[in-house]
N, C-alpha and C positions, 0 to 999 in steps of 0.2 A: 675284438681280439681278446684272447685269453692269456693271462700273464701268471707267472710264478714268481713270487717275491721272496728273496732270501734276505731275511732281516738281520741275520748274523753278519753277512758280508756286504750288506746294503747294495744288492744287485737285483736288477729286474730282468727276468728271462721271458722270452716268448715261449709259452708252454709247448707249442707244437714242434719247436726246434731244439728245446733244451735237452742236454745229454751229459754224459760223463765229463766231457771236455770243459763244461761250464764250472766245474769245481764245487758243486753244492752237495755232493754225496755225504760229506761229513757234517752238514748242517742239521741240528736236531729238528725234529718235526714241529716242535712248538715255536720254532723260528722261521717256519715256512708258511706262505699264504698264497692261495690261488684266487685270483680276481679277474674281472673282465671290465673294469672301470678305467677308461682312459684318463679321466680327470684325476683319479687317485694316483695313477702312475706319474702324471705330470706334477702333482703336489709332492710326491716323494722325491722326485728329481730336484725340484726347485727349492723346497723348504727343508728337506732332510738329507740332501747331498747323496742320494742314491744314484747309481749309474746303471745304464743298460748294458747287459752282458755283451761283449763283442763277439762271442762265439755262437750266439743263437738268435740274432736279429732277423736273419732270413736264411733260407736254404742256400742261396747263392753265396752269401758271406761265409757260411760254414764250409762250403766247397773250396773257396779261395783260401781260407785259413788252413785247411788240410793240405792243399797244394804247397803252401809256404813251408809247412812243417816237414813235408816229405822232400823238399829241395835241399 
């Protein structure tokens, strides 16, 4: 799995589903990281209090979020 890590907001995005709704557009490029290491992601979550972005964890989730916003 490929991930995009926003070190400014401490959020982990799934690269293939990340988009504008995730809110990383204003994050400077030196605070962004692209990785594919699951162990590193787990370490960030457990030791550094990073969280997975609720908007891009799967295509299905992003469709559900859009439906809620439109309602």
